[in-house]
N, C-alpha and C positions, 0 to 999 in steps of 0.2 A: 521190836521186830522190824526188819526192813520191808518196806512195801515197794513192790516193783512198780515203776512208773507206767502210766497208761500210754499206749502208743497213739500219737495224735493223728495217725493215718488209718487207724483201725476202726471199723464201724460194723456193728452187728445189726442185721435187719431181721425183724421178728414178726411173725403172725402170732398174736397172743392166743392163749387157750380160751375157748368159749364154748358154752353149752348149746349145741344145735340138735341134740337128740334128747327127748324127754326121758326123765328118770324111769327106769324099769324097761326101757327099750334099747339099752346099750348094745344088745346082741345083734342089732341090725347095722351097726356102724361099719362093719367090714364090707358091706355092699354099697355104701353111700360114696359120694364123691370125695376123692382124696387127691385132687389135682393141686399142684403147688401154686403159690401166688405169683401170677405173671408180673404184677406191679413190682414186687421185690426183686424178681429176676431181672427186670429192666433196670431198676435202680442200681443193683449190684454191678451189672455190666457197665453202666455209665460211669459210676464213681471209680471203677477199676481203670477205665480208660484215662482217668486223670490222676493216677498214682495212689489212690486209696486202696485199702486192704479189706474188702467186705467179706462177711460170712453170713449165712442165712440159717435161721431156726424156724422150722415149720412145726410149731408146738402142737397144734391141733391134730395134724396128721399122725404124729408119733405119740399121741395121748400123754403129753408132758404136763405136769402140774406147773403152777406158777413158781413154786420153789425150785423145781428142776430147771426151768428156763433161767431163773436168776443165777443159779449155781453155774450153769454153762457160760452165761455172760460174765460172771465174776472171774471165772478162770481165764477168759479171753482178755480181760481188762481193756476194753475198748474205750476210746475217748468219746465215742458217740454210739447211741442206740437209736435205731429207727424202727418205729412201730406202725404197721398198717392198721387202720381203724375201720371196721364195720360197726354199725350201731350196736349190734348184739355183743360186741367184744370190748366196748369202751370201759366198763367197770373193771373187768379183768386187766385191761391194759393199764389203768390208773393204779391198781394195786401192785402190778408188776413194776411200774415206774417208781412207786414209793420204795419198794424193796431194793431196787437197783440203787437208788439214791443212798439208802442206808449202807449198802455193801461197798459202793463205789461213789463217794460223795462228789467227785469231780466229773462224773460222766454226764454228758449232755443228752437229754431225751428229746427226740424229734418225732413228731407224729404226722401222718398224712393219710390218704385214702379217701374212700367215698364219704365217710361220716364227716371228715373235715371239710370236704368240698361242699357238703350240704349245711353243716352247722359248725363251722370253724370257730367263729368268735365266741359262740355260746360254750363250746367245749373248752376253749382256753380260759374263759372266765371261771368255769366250774372246777376245772382240774388243774391246780397249781403244779401238779407233778410233771406236767408236760412243759418243757422249756420253750420249744418252738413248734410251729405247725406250718406245713406247706400245703397251699391251696391249689388243687388241680393237678395237672400232669407234672410229675416231680423230677424228671431226669436233670434238666438244666438247673432248676431251682435248688436242688439238693447239693449239687456240685458247688454252686455259688455260695450257699450257706456254709458248707464245710470250709471252703477257701477263706471266707470272711472270718469265721471263728478261729481258724488257725493263724491268720495274719493280723487279727485285731482290726479288721475293717469296719465300715459303717453298715449296720444292719439295714438301714434305710435303702441301701443300694442293692439288697438282695431281692429279687423278684418273687412274687407270689408267697410272701412270708407273713405269718401272724406271730407277733411277739409282744412282750410286756415292756412298758416304759419303766423308768427308774423311780417312780413315785413310791414313797415308803409305806403309805397306808393303803390306798386303793389304786394300784397300778392299772393303767388303761391298756387295752389290747389294741395294738397298732397293726395296720395292714398295709403292705406295699402293693403296687399294681401288679396284676398278673402278667405273665409273659404273653407275647403274641403267639397265636396258635402255631405249633410246629407242623408245617405242611409237608416237610421232607422226612418221612419216617424211615426212608432208606439209609439216612445217616446214623440211625441208632445202631449200636453194636448188637450182635446176636445175644438174646437173653442168656444169663449165666447159669445154664443148666448144670455145668460142671461143678458148681458149688453145692449142689444138692446131694447129700449122702444117699447112696443106693438108688440113684436115678437111672432108669425110669421105673424099676421094679416096685418101689415103695409108693408110687404116686399114681395109682390107678383111679380113673373116674368111676362113676357109678356103673355097676356091672352090666346094666342094660344099655349103656351109651356107646358101646364099641363092639365090633364083630371079631376083632383079633387084637393081640397085643405083642409088644409093648406099645403104649399110647403116650402121646404128648399133646399139650394144648398150647395154642398160640393165637393171639389177636393180630390180624394183618391189616386192620383198619381201625380207626377211632372216630367216634361221633355217630349221630343218627339225625337225619334231616326231618324226621317226623316229630310230632308234639303230642303224643298220647298223654292225657291228663294225669294218669297214675304213675308216669315214669319220671324218675329224677335223672336228668342228663347233665348235672352240674359238674361232673368230673371231666368228661370229654366234649360236651357241648353238642351243638347241632351241625357244626361244620365237619363234613366227612373228609378224612385224610387217610391215605392208604399206602402200604408198601407197593412198589411196582411189581407187576407179575413176575419179572425176572428175579427180584429179591425174594419173593415168596417161594419160588422154586428153589432158590439157593438155600433158604432155611430148611425146606423139606429135605433136600439132599444132605445137608449138615446133620439133621436129626437121624436120617437113615444111616449114614456112614459112621457117625460117632456113637449112636446109641441103639441102632437096629430098630428104630421106630417103624411100625407097620400101619398105625392108624393115627390120624391127627384130628383133634377137636378144634375147629376154628371157632373161637368164642367171641367174635365181633358182634356188636349190637345188630348190625345188618350186613352180613357178608356179601349179599347180592346188591348192594346199593348202586353199583355201577355195572351195567350189563357188559360194557366194553372191557372193563378190567377182569370181570369174571370169565368172559370168553377167552381173553388173551391168556389168562392163567391156565385154564383148562386145556387150551391148545398146546401150551408149553409142556404140561404134564404128559399129554398124549404123544407129542413129538419126541420127548426124551424117554418115552417108554418107562416112566417111573411107576413102580409097583407100590401104590399107596391107596388106602381107603381113607375117607374123611367125612366129617359131619360139619354142619354149619347151621346158622339161623337165617331166616328170610321172612318176608311178608307175603301174604296171599295176593297183594295187588302189584307185586313187582316180578313175579315169575311167569315165564312163558314156556310152552312146550319145547321149542327148539333149544332154549337155554338149558332146560332140565335134561334133555337128551344128551347134550354135550357134557353137562356136569356128571351124569351117570357114567359116560364113557371115560371120563377123567378120574373116576374112583369115588364119586360121591355116594355115600351109603345111607345117610339120613339127613333130613332137613327138619329143624324145629320151627314151627309157626306159632306166633302169638295170636291164637284164635280168640282167647279171652271169654267169649260167650256165644251162645247160639241164638241170641235175641238181638235183632237189629236196633231196637230202641236203646239198649245198653251200649252197643258199639258206637252209636251216634253220641251218646253222653260222654263216652271215653275219648271222643275225637280220633277214632281209629282210622278214619279214611278207608274203611273196608265195609263189607256187608256179608251176610250169610251166603249169598249166591257166589260172591267172589271166593269165599273160603271153600265152598263146595267145589268150585271149578278148579282151584289151585290144588286141592287134595286129589282130585281125580287125575289131573295132569301129572302130579308127582307119582301117583300109583302107576299110571300108564308108562312112565319113564323107568319104572323098576327101582325107585328110591323110596325108602321108608319115610314115613311122616310122623313127627312127634308133635302133639297138640299141647300148647300151654294155655291153661284156663284159669280164670279168676272167679271165685265164688264169694258173693257178699259185697260186690261193688255197690256204692250208694245207688239206690233205685232197684236193686235186686229184689225179687219177690218170688212167690211160689210159681207164678206163671212163667217168668223168665227162666227159672230153673227147669221147668218142664220143657220149655222150648230148647234149651241146651241139651237135655236128655234125648229129645227127638232128633236133634241135629246129629248127635254122636252116633245114633243108630243108622243114620242114612249115608254116612261118608266113609271112605276107605282109609281110616286113620289107624296107624300101626300101634301107637303107644301114647300115653298121656303123662 
């Protein structure tokens, strides 16, 4: 039987199936977050700029089994499969990679994502099913790797790459230097939302996270300058880079004109890292009379009443704050650079501006006890918090 050759410019990018809802509670999945992977959307847009032919499979959103994902990939016969890895999905991804290799022995499996940024070498040592891994931001590195594989170049010249040497018995994992941080996010192409089947209807976030729909999510900055002990910033690092306010507004207008988007979730680690940039963006939205609502994340120690009032005028509907605890002792142990009084003040300012506040808390941090739990409960009863 003739086997159709694989297209050396075709790449399928996959979010693997993974179990995020406990057995017996599947009935709540329809109200949970079903936003697409921004990482895959950026990678698809980038490789397409360089002549590759990407497609995207959001297996978890569409409740696909590993068998179904592999069947779709086998029909596409790509030369490359890229899998984004969160820790919870590593084992499913490895099984999927094994099955891909059985169906399409010549296909190269490339992995990346937060798990690789945190535990890349260990993952490559443990899972021989993965051929290559990209460490950190992947747009430029993935293009360099695909070009290298197509042309037979030297893997040592590909930045941010983890790969195996040619030893027969115990191959070593080799790592190339990471790329310099990309400070010019404006040069990135607009995420490839057009590759998502039935976008935006099929990709709703959690039902309590938006006031109207259709909804889209986008990160307009990368990195966080703070160093909370519990947070892993290995993917984007501590250096904050952002789209220009004009580029942000251009993306908003693109989403509205192309997909009818009415609400945007800004999923940056710290949307308000720059007061100047936040102010410029809000003023542009107001000047252009853009009818949009939006949500973002901030910190209690960086918001001010005048900025909140402007954000509200520009359409801000909700701000998520990492409050973590109602006990100052725990906040100090976390290196939060915040306090209960700052949290109370920020929530009161946000409420006064007419913006909803969402509190993100952590229960069981080392040092947590019955007294700190009681302090958190008392704090919650005293502040104008909308949702947790």
